[in-house]
N, C-alpha and C positions, 0 to 999 in steps of 0.2 A: 375620615379615619377608618370607617367601616369598610370602604372599598379597599384600602391598603391592607387591612387585616385579611379581608377575603382573598385578595391576590396572593398574599403570603401563604395562606392556608392551602390554596390551590397548588402553589409551587411545591410546598412541602409534601402534599399528597402525591403529586406526580413523581417526585423524587423517591418517595417510599415505595410507590408502585414499581418504579424502575428497578430499585434494589431487589425487590421481590422477584421480578422477571429474571434478573441476572442470576440470582440464587438458584432459581428453577433450572436455568440453562446449565449451570455448573453441575447440578445434580443429574440432569437428564442424559448427559454424555460428555464426550471429550470436547474441550474448547480448543480450536486450532492454535497451534503454537505460532504459526505464521500465516497471516492473511495478506493477499495481494489484491489490489483493486484497480481496474481500468475505469477511470472516472469519465464517463462519456455522457454527452447530451447537454452540455452547457449552452451551446449555440442554439439548439432546437428549443430549449426551455425559454430562452429570450425571444426567439422568433415568434413563438406561439402567443407571446404577451405583447408583441409589437415593440420590443425593446432592442437596443443595440446588443450585439453578442457579448460584449464586456460585462453587461448586467448579469448574464448567466454565470460568468466566471466569478464575479463577485459573490453571488449567492452560493456558488459552489464552495467557497471558503468556509461558509457556515456549516456545510455538510462535513467538510474535513474536520473542523473543530469538534463536532458532535461525535463523529465516528472515532477519532483519536481518543477522546475522553472515554467513550464506551468500551473500546478495546482495552485500554489500560485498566479500567475497572473490572473487566472480565478476566484479566490475567493473560491476555494475548501478549506474547513476548516480542513479536516482530510484525510490523505493519508496513507494507511497501505500497506506495501510491504512485501510479503512473501520471505524473504531473505535466510533463511536456516531452513529446517524442521528437526524434530526429526529423521525422516527416513534417512536424508542426512548423518547422522553419519555412515551409513553403506557403504558409498562410499569408494573407495580406499584411504588408509591412506595418500598417497602423495597428492591426490586431496584435501582432507579435510584440510590438513596442509596449502596447497597453498591458499585455500579459506579463512582461518583464517588470514593469512598474508595479503591477499588482503583487508579483512575487516579492519584490523588494519590501513593499509595505507590509505584506503578511509576515515575512520573516522578522521585521522590526517589532510588530505588535504581538506576535505569538511566541517568540522565543523565550521570554521571561516566564510565560505560563507553562511552556514545556519544561523549563528548568524547575519550576516550583513543584511540578508533578513527577519529577524524577524520570523524565522521558529523554532519551538520547536521540539527537538528530544525526542522520547520515544522509549521504547522497550518492547516487550511481549515475553514470552517464559521462558524456564528453563535456565535462564541467568547464573546460577551458574555452569552449565555444560560446559560453554565456557571456553577456555584457560584463565588463569589468566590476561595475557597481554591484550586480547580482552576485558575482563570485565573492566580493568582499563581505556582503551581508551573510551569505551562506557560510563562509569560512568562520566568521565571528560566531554565528549561531552553533555551528558544529563544535567549535572550541569551548563555548560556554557550557555546553550540555554533555561534553565528552565523558564525564565520569558518572553520568546518571545510569541507573540499573533497572528501573521498573519495566521499561519497554523501549525498543528501538523503533523509531519512526524513520523510514527509509524513503527518501524522495527520488524518483527516477526523473532526471532532468536532462534534456537533450539526449535522450536514451533510445536505443533500439536493440532488440535481442541479436540481430545479425551483426551489428556494430560490435557488440560485446564479445560475440564469439570470434569474430575476425581478429579483434585486439588480443584475445587470449591465444589464438593460433600464432600470431606474430611474436608474442612474449615467449611462447614455448619454443618456437623456431630459433629465436635468439639464444635461449638457454641451452638448446641442443648444440647449436653452433659453438657456444662458449664452453661446452663440455660440462655444464652444470647438471644436466640430466641426459639420460640415454633415450633413444627412440623407444626402446623396449620398456621404459618406465611409464610411458604414457598410457593412462587408463581413465576411467570415469573420475575416480577420486582425485587424481593429479589435475586433470583438466579443470575440475571444479575450483581448485585452488587458484587458478589463473583468471577466474571470472571476477567481475567487480563485486559480486555478492559473496566472495570468499569468507568463510567463517559464519555465514548466515544459513540456516537450514532452508531447504527448498520449501516453497509455499504448500501448506496443507489445503488451502482453499483460495481459489481465485474468483473474485466477484467481478462481473461486468455489468454496468448500468446501461440503460437506454434500449435494451432489447436486441442489440446487434450480436450476431453469432460470429465474432471474429476474435482472434488473439491479438491482432494489430502489432505484431513484432515485439511482444512484451515477454521477457523472461523465457525465451524459447527453450533454452536448455533446462532451466530450473523447474518447469512445470510439466515434466514428462509424466509424473504420476499425481499431479495436483487435481483435486476435485474442482470442477467448474460449476459456477452458479450464475445463470443469466437473469437479470432483473429488468423488467420493462420500465421501472422508474427512472426518470432522467436524474442525473447526478445532483442538480441543485435541490431536488425534492427528496433526495436520499438522506434518511436519518437513522438513528440507532434502531428503531423498530424494524427497519428493512435489514439492518445488519443482523439482528436477532433472528429474523426469518431465514436468512442465509445460513446461519450457524445451526438452526434447527434442521434444515434440510441436510446439511453436512453430517450431522449426528445420526441421521437415518441410513447413511450409506455404509457399505462394507468396502474397505480399502484392501484390495487383494494383492496389489504390487506384482501381478503376473502369476500368483499362486491360486490355488483352489480355496473355496470357503473352508473346507475341512482342514487344510494346511494351516490357515490363518487361525482358526479356533484352537488347533493343537498347539501352535506356537505362542498363542496369546498375544498376537501382534496387532489385532485390531480392536481399537477402543470403541468403535461405532457399530459393531455388528448387533 
């Protein structure tokens, strides 16, 4: 009995401490409206432990769960996770099949929790290229959570930035041909409306785990003025404390959007200065 009480007390203490950290973060600066994450390092995490690569992917689901929860608690409105790239289809067939099964299982087990926490699930990418069963589970999860308001969890699945841009160009070309828009109408704002992220603000902060300094074909149009944060931590080890570190770093930066510091201060555009 004493062990159970002690464990409960420890859990309560950690929860209280976490709430305190979150309140300090909210007071110390701006919380990013939209955070995007390249979740890298699952395979290396498993290899270092002498485990099959899928073990890293399974552990990575725990990271997703913790980060989603922490973002919702902090008031982040959009969280986009790079879950599976177009290039990932080139991996060994067995690994891809295992990843798809893990995705199905995760959608089945986590959707109810997302719904209870008022989190809306969305997905971007070539969804039709996913296995039929994955599409089914994804569609059901999106439908169940479609009216939730607290935060949008956006999964990039079978996604690449170049694919998205090419698809947008094709759609614009069709609409020009059909007379729906004129060539002269094409500008940044219009182009953004043809992207899969239409209606979602561009990311304020992009986090990449595992220490790699690459964008990896992720949200190429949307991250033009996004703040980048590279973390050496492998994704399966990434938890909310690492998220907090990234946000603290973000809060120290001055976002100038091509202007000078003086212009930013005069206009009051920067919450991180």
